N, C-alpha and C positions, 0 to 999 in steps of 0.2 A: 547655325543657320544652314539649312540644306538647300542645295540648288540642283534642280534637275537639268540634265544636259539636253537642252531644247532651246531653239531660237525663239525669242519673243515674237509675237505676231505684230508688234508695233514698230519694229525697225523697218525703215523703208530705204529707197534708193538715195534719199537726201543724206543719209548717214554715211554713205561711202566717201563723199568729198570731205566731210567733217573728219572721218577717221584718217584719211590721207594727210590732212593738214596737221593733225596732232600726233601722228605716229612717232615722230622723233622725240617729243617731249612727254608723251603720255605716261610712260613708266616712271620717270623721275617725278613728274607732277603728281601722279596718283600716290606715289610713295609719300610725298609731302602732305597731301590731303589726308591720307590715312593716318599719318603721324599726328596731324592737327586734330582730327576727329577723336582719335584714341586718347590723346592728352586730355581733351575736354571731358571725355567719358570717364577716364581713370580718376580725374579730380573729383568727379561727381559720384562715381560708384567704384570705390576701391576694389581691386581684384579683377577689373574688367579685362586687363591684359592677359589674364590666365585663360580666358575663353575666346577673346577676340584679339588676334595678333595682327601686327602690321602686314605680314604676307597674306593672311586671310582677308584683311580689309582691301588690300590692293587687288586680290583676285576678284572680290565682290565688285569693286569699281570697274575693273577691266571687263567683267561679265556684263555689267550695265552699259559700258561703252560699246562693246561689241554687239550686243543684242538689243539695246534700247537707245543707242546713240547718245549716251550720257556725255554731256559737254563739260568743258572746264568751267564755264559760267555756272552751270548747275551745281558743280562741286562747291563753288564759293557760296552760292545761295544756301546750300545744305549746311555749310559751316555756320552761316549767319542764323539760320533757323534753329540749329542745334543750340547755339549760344542763347537765343531768345527763349527756347524751351527751358533750358537750365535756369535762366534768370526768373522766368515766370513761375516755374515750379517752386523755386525758393521763396519768391514773394508770396505765394499762396500757402506756403507751409506744408506742401505735400511732397511725397517722394514716389513719383510714378515710375521713374526709371530705376530699374533694379538689375542685378546680375542675371536673373533668369528671363528677362525680357529684352535684353539689348539687341539680339538678332532681329526680332520682330520690329523693334524700334528703328533700327537702321533701314530696314526695308521700307517702313512707313515714311521715314524721313526723306528718302530718295524718291518714293512715289509722290509724296506731297510736293517736293521740289520740282519734279518734272511736270506735274500738273500745273503748278504756278507759272513755270517758265515757258510752257509750250502752248500753242494755239489748239492743238488736238488733245482732248482728254481721253486717256486710256482707261479701260475697265480694270478694276481691281481683280476680277476673276482670273485674268491672264497672269497677273503677278502671284496670285494665290496658288495657281497650279505650278508655276515655275519654282516658287520658293517653298512649296509644300506647307502652306499656312492656311488653315481653314478660313474661308471667305468671311465668315462672321467675325472671327478674331481680327482679321485684317481691317475690315470696315469699322469695327468698334475701336480699334487702336488708332486708326486715322482720325476718327471723330474725336477721341480723347486728346490726341496730339493737337488738333486744331483748337479745341476748347481750352487746352492748357495755355496756348499762345494767344488766347482771346481772338482767334481768327485774324491776327495781325501778320499777314503773309507778305506785306510789302517790305522790301529791303531797300533802305536808303542808299543813294549813290555813294555817299561818303563811307558807309559801312562796307559796301561791296568793294570799293576802290582800296580801302585800307586792308581788307583781307586778301585781295588779289595781289597788292603790292608786297605784303608780308611773304606770300608764297613765292612770288617772282624774285624777291630779294634773296631768299634762301636758295632758290634754283640757280640764279645767276652766280651766287657765291660758290656753289658747287661746280659750276661750269668753269669758273675762273681758276679753280685749283686743280 
């Protein structure tokens, strides 16, 4: 996954307050989110950790946080959508997620998550430039992602709370020790 050193055009002033609120826990939190996502991916696509490491995933999350104002809530939603994608892919008997498309998949996962969670919808062309992914591939990948999950983008409160509690539990255990 290539990332150009460029600020996204979608980050605004509202991101500043959000960044200040999360500055103390973001690194630990993103570490746990990265571990969670990579565990799910590794279970689905053996060898994932050879290409996508926890430090690379944390850098990706920090990039999105700094440039697109990625929130803690969006990370939880992304984990839930990833789980749904894996489940639906299995139920349909298809293997869309492979070692050679994990980078694009992660970009699509977080683009879809931000579009679902936010009031303002951002253009894929911006993300295509930033991540050096042809816009056609990005659009087709997003469509395939949504089709695979049967356009079921709503995350139940119970699912969100469970995932959030799991990460907070691990985070608080680390702080206590």
